Phi, psi and omega in degrees: 000329181295328183294346178276356182283143177286167182290346178273356184274134180271162182300317182301318179294321179295319180293319180301314177303315180296316182294317181300333180257012182228106181290353184274353179227157180222150171250122179232149172292155185247163176299151181062018177055043180274012178103177180284152177232138176265116189235154172287134181304318181301322177296316180301311181297318180297313177299318180298310181298322177303316177295309183295333179275001178280100185291349174283340183245329187224154175210157176276133175232161180274166177301324179295314178299321179300316181291321177300318178295321179300311181293329176297319177297315179298316181300313179294323178296317180296324178294315180295321179295326179291319179295323183254023185303330182290349182252353185243120180279170184304319179299317180291322176301315179297318176295318179300331181264359188296335182268353186301316184252005178290125183297327179296329183287350179279345183278143177293169180296156174273112185264135174201172177240157171237137182285146177257083185289348180275354180263149176234114358287164179303138181232190179216157178251125177283141177234129172242087184284123183226053184297336183257005180288158183298341178282348180302313179296327177293316179298316179294319181295315180298315180302312179298323183291322185267344181309315179295337183270321185270130186269000177245164178299144177267354175231129179251143179290319182193177181294331179299324177296321177294319180297316175300322177295317179295322178298332181258016181241136177261121181258147175302149182305320183275005179294138178233116178264137180230140176219162183210142174212150181257000000 
């Protein structure tokens, strides 16, 4: 198919056209923002199922169970809002509840994987994107609430950014830093 490309056509465009017409390959963004990766669809499906079949991390639930979990989150949020009501103004209360009745917040997370091309053998990182879930407003509220108190960014671009921050920070002698990655 690439041979049909005119001489003004670049290789990236030619590959894109080939991939669009070939269900056996996928282009995915990679872990650590290392650029796009061209992967066999069978590998992507196999890795996705490996993650989803990990019973320590995931399980199949019914729609009713999903809604029960959702209402439990709302119940706990309301309890916390009651405890900390002296810190939360009316505008924030309205925002914290803004996803409760939103139809988008009823949808489960969008699950996908990104390849870890820097690992040998290559592995994948599971992503459960839930930007519209009812916990989003809680996350945004907490981030806004702690920003004035915390002197470092609450979102990091990558682990290199964390290393740079640590190198320029003086920690107390008794400080113990702990990290974890899977």
